[in-house]
C-alpha positions in Angstrom: 53.9 114.6 172.9 52.8 112.2 170.2 55.6 110.1 168.5 54.9 109.8 164.7 57.9 107.6 164.0 57.2 104.0 162.8 57.3 101.4 165.6 60.3 99.8 164.0 62.3 103.0 164.2 64.3 103.1 167.5 63.9 106.2 169.5 67.0 108.4 169.7 68.8 108.2 173.0 70.3 111.5 174.0 73.4 109.8 175.2 73.9 108.0 171.8 74.8 111.3 170.2 77.1 112.4 173.0 78.9 109.1 173.5 80.9 109.1 170.2 82.0 112.7 170.9 83.1 111.8 174.4 84.9 108.7 173.2 86.7 110.7 170.5 87.7 113.4 173.1 89.0 110.7 175.4 91.0 109.2 172.6 92.4 112.6 171.7 93.3 113.2 175.3 95.1 109.9 175.5 97.0 110.6 172.3 98.1 114.0 173.7 99.2 112.4 177.0 101.2 109.8 175.1 102.9 112.5 173.0 103.7 114.5 176.1 105.2 111.4 177.8 107.2 110.6 174.7 108.5 114.1 174.5 109.5 114.1 178.1 111.3 110.8 177.8 113.1 112.1 174.7 114.2 115.3 176.4 115.5 113.4 179.5 117.3 111.0 177.2 118.9 113.8 175.2 120.0 115.6 178.3 121.4 112.4 179.8 123.5 111.7 176.7 124.7 115.3 176.6 125.7 115.1 180.3 127.6 111.9 179.7 129.5 113.4 176.7 130.2 116.5 178.7 131.4 114.6 181.8 133.7 112.5 179.6 135.2 115.6 178.1 135.6 117.3 181.4 137.3 114.3 182.9 140.2 114.8 180.4 140.4 118.6 180.8 143.4 120.3 182.4 142.1 123.1 184.4 145.5 124.9 184.3 145.2 124.8 180.5 141.6 126.0 180.7 142.7 129.0 182.7 145.4 129.7 180.2 143.0 129.5 177.3 140.7 132.0 179.0 143.6 134.4 179.7 144.6 134.0 176.0 141.4 135.5 174.8 142.2 138.9 173.5 140.5 142.2 174.4 139.5 142.6 170.8 137.6 139.2 170.8 135.9 140.3 174.1 134.9 143.6 172.5 133.5 142.1 169.4 131.6 139.5 171.5 130.0 142.2 173.7 129.0 144.2 170.6 127.4 141.2 169.0 125.5 140.3 172.1 124.2 143.8 172.3 123.1 143.5 168.6 121.3 140.2 169.3 119.3 141.6 172.2 118.6 144.8 170.2 117.0 142.6 167.5 115.1 140.7 170.2 113.3 144.0 171.2 112.0 144.0 167.6 110.3 140.7 168.2 108.0 142.4 170.8 107.6 145.6 168.7 106.4 143.7 165.7 104.0 141.5 167.8 102.5 144.6 169.5 102.0 146.2 166.1 100.2 143.1 164.8 98.0 143.1 168.0 97.2 146.8 167.7 98.8 147.7 171.0 100.4 151.1 171.3 103.3 150.9 173.7 106.4 153.2 173.9 109.6 151.6 172.5 111.4 152.1 175.9 108.8 150.0 177.6 108.9 147.4 174.8 112.7 147.3 175.0 112.6 146.8 178.8 110.0 144.1 178.6 111.6 142.3 175.7 115.2 142.4 177.0 114.4 141.4 180.6 112.0 138.6 179.5 114.4 137.1 177.1 117.5 137.5 179.4 115.7 135.8 182.2 114.0 133.0 180.1 117.4 132.3 178.4 119.0 131.8 181.8 116.2 130.0 183.6 114.4 128.2 180.7 110.6 127.6 180.3 110.2 130.8 178.2 106.4 130.7 178.2 106.3 130.8 182.0 109.4 133.0 182.9 109.3 135.2 179.8 105.5 135.5 179.9 105.5 136.5 183.6 108.1 139.2 183.1 106.3 140.6 180.1 102.9 140.6 181.9 104.5 142.4 184.9 105.7 145.2 182.7 103.1 145.5 180.0 100.1 145.2 182.4 101.2 148.6 183.8 100.7 150.1 180.3 97.3 148.6 179.5 98.2 145.4 177.8 95.9 142.6 179.0 97.0 139.0 179.9 95.5 137.6 176.7 97.5 139.9 174.5 100.7 139.2 176.5 100.2 135.5 175.9 99.7 136.1 172.2 102.8 138.4 172.1 104.9 135.7 173.7 103.8 133.1 171.1 104.4 135.4 168.2 107.9 136.2 169.6 108.5 132.5 169.8 107.5 132.1 166.1 109.9 134.9 165.1 112.8 133.0 166.8 112.0 129.8 165.0 111.7 131.5 161.6 115.2 133.0 162.0 116.6 129.8 163.4 115.1 127.7 160.6 116.3 130.0 157.8 119.8 130.1 159.1 120.0 126.4 159.7 118.4 125.5 156.3 120.7 127.9 154.4 123.8 126.5 156.1 122.9 123.0 155.3 122.0 123.7 151.8 124.8 126.0 150.7 127.6 124.8 153.0 126.7 121.0 152.7 130.2 119.9 151.9 131.9 121.8 154.8 129.2 120.6 157.3 129.5 117.1 156.0 133.1 117.1 157.3 131.7 117.9 160.8 128.5 115.8 161.0 129.8 113.0 158.9 126.6 113.0 156.8 126.6 112.6 153.1 126.7 115.9 151.2 123.4 115.1 149.5 121.8 114.3 152.8 122.8 117.7 154.3 121.4 119.4 151.2 118.2 117.4 151.5 117.8 118.4 155.1 118.5 122.0 154.2 115.8 122.0 151.5 113.4 120.4 154.0 114.0 123.0 156.7 113.7 125.9 154.2 110.6 124.3 152.8 109.0 124.4 156.3 109.9 128.2 156.6 108.6 129.1 153.2 105.5 126.8 153.7 104.6 128.7 156.8 105.1 132.1 155.0 102.9 130.8 152.2 100.2 129.7 154.7 100.0 133.2 156.4 100.3 135.1 153.1 96.4 135.3 152.5 96.1 136.8 156.0 93.6 136.0 158.9 95.1 132.7 159.6 94.2 131.4 163.2 95.7 129.0 165.5 94.0 127.6 168.6 96.4 127.4 171.5 95.6 126.5 175.1 92.0 127.4 174.7 92.3 130.7 172.9 92.4 131.7 169.3 95.4 133.5 167.9 95.4 135.3 164.6 98.9 134.9 163.1 100.6 137.9 161.4 100.3 138.2 157.7 103.1 138.0 155.1 104.4 141.6 155.6 104.9 141.2 159.4 106.0 137.6 159.0 108.8 138.8 156.6 109.8 141.4 159.1 109.9 138.6 161.8 112.1 136.4 159.6 114.6 139.2 159.0 114.7 140.0 162.7 115.1 136.4 163.6 118.0 135.9 161.2 119.7 139.0 162.6 119.2 137.8 166.1 120.5 134.2 165.5 123.5 135.5 163.4 124.4 138.0 166.1 124.1 135.4 168.8 126.3 133.0 166.8 128.7 135.8 166.2 129.3 136.1 169.9 130.7 132.7 170.2 132.4 132.8 166.8 134.3 135.9 167.9 135.5 133.9 171.0 136.7 130.8 169.2 140.3 130.0 169.4 142.5 130.7 166.4 142.9 128.1 163.8 139.3 126.7 163.7 139.2 127.3 159.9 135.4 127.4 159.9 133.3 129.8 157.7 130.6 131.8 159.5 127.6 130.3 157.7 128.6 126.7 158.4 129.3 127.8 162.1 125.9 129.5 162.3 124.1 126.4 161.1 125.8 124.2 163.7 125.1 126.8 166.3 121.4 126.8 165.4 121.3 123.1 165.5 123.0 123.1 169.0 120.5 125.7 170.1 117.6 123.5 168.9 118.9 120.5 170.8 119.3 122.6 173.9 115.6 123.8 173.6 114.5 120.2 173.0 116.2 119.1 176.2 114.3 121.7 178.3 117.5 122.4 180.2 117.7 126.0 181.3 119.5 127.8 178.5 120.2 124.4 177.0 123.1 124.2 179.3 125.1 121.0 178.9 123.4 120.0 175.7 124.6 123.1 173.8 128.1 122.8 175.1 128.4 119.0 174.4 127.2 119.6 170.8 129.6 122.4 170.1 132.5 120.6 171.7 131.9 117.6 169.4 131.2 119.6 166.3 133.6 122.5 166.2 137.2 121.7 165.3 139.6 123.3 167.9 143.3 123.1 168.7 142.3 121.7 172.2 139.2 120.8 174.2 140.4 123.4 176.8 140.5 126.2 174.2 136.9 125.4 173.0 135.6 125.0 176.5 137.1 128.4 177.4 135.2 130.0 174.4 132.0 128.4 175.6 132.4 129.6 179.2 133.1 133.1 178.0 130.0 132.9 175.7 127.9 131.9 178.6 129.1 134.8 180.6 128.6 137.5 177.9 125.4 136.1 176.4 123.6 134.7 179.4 125.0 135.6 182.7 125.7 139.3 182.2 122.3 140.1 180.5 120.6 138.1 183.3 122.2 140.2 186.0 121.5 143.4 184.1 117.9 142.3 183.6 117.4 141.8 187.3 118.9 145.2 188.0 116.7 146.9 185.4 113.6 145.1 186.9 114.6 146.2 190.3 115.1 149.8 189.2 111.9 149.9 187.3 110.0 148.6 190.4 111.7 151.2 192.6 110.8 154.1 190.2 107.2 152.8 190.0 106.9 152.7 193.8 108.5 156.1 194.2 106.1 157.6 191.7 103.2 156.0 193.5 104.3 157.4 196.9 104.9 160.8 195.4 101.3 160.8 194.0 100.0 159.9 197.5 102.0 162.7 199.0 100.8 165.2 196.4 97.1 164.2 196.8 97.6 164.5 200.6 98.9 168.1 200.3 96.0 169.0 198.0 93.6 167.8 200.6 
């Protein structure tokens, strides 16, 4: 082929166009790697600090007083805690229901409730929700025609619902109960209000971003269309109900005399949950307890620790055990139906 370019014009090298793109991709990969390393270091440091605080607290605990504090918890407190835990997990089933509606997947509510409850109960206890919760969801939803891509999208949308509710509760608490919270976190009132405005701005900014509809995010190689304003509003309401019900479980178990209003407590609870998530510890264990022990006024460390232990039992351990039982029962029923179909086909032959 004849080259009509002037002799002074250098010929294009195919590699010269690719090299800048390759260099930019390599730089982006290095940046992502540095961010992951920094995040891992921060998580380990946060967990180490929490363990140190918790160990120091436990070293001064009288276990006889701790047992007495647990026995002092009334049946009424336990009943309210159980009801609130049920309400929180009921709201969590709405996470999946809204996500499935957005994805155009028609699944019966009893299947949605089973998948949502078991996935959240197991991921809360074991941590790593994208892996544990996503695996449980896929195991159940795949039996009802929901593909792996939609299960992954559903898991992400459910996570967004949680953060919307958490952010709204935390922001509202910091803004409207800034003075009460300042007595706990020792920040200036104006700083708490500023933080609250910032958190609420993030939530409202996200809602404004999705309002026009057809907003897409690229996550782990696949594109996800985020829910529009109507579904996002429903997500936010469900998220607030879930977070408030979860906070109410612990609030009901607090020892008498804490003198803390619920909105301030819910904001502190949300912050402790966020720190627990950031630590990547299963269920935020250790980090959540250390934060609450330092933040919540209590007549004694033993009384507060008793409330936290009971909270773990009612909100984490009991649902986890129930989830395992339900998954086992579901698998037994599925296998029984499969065997019965084989027998029936054999009789027809």
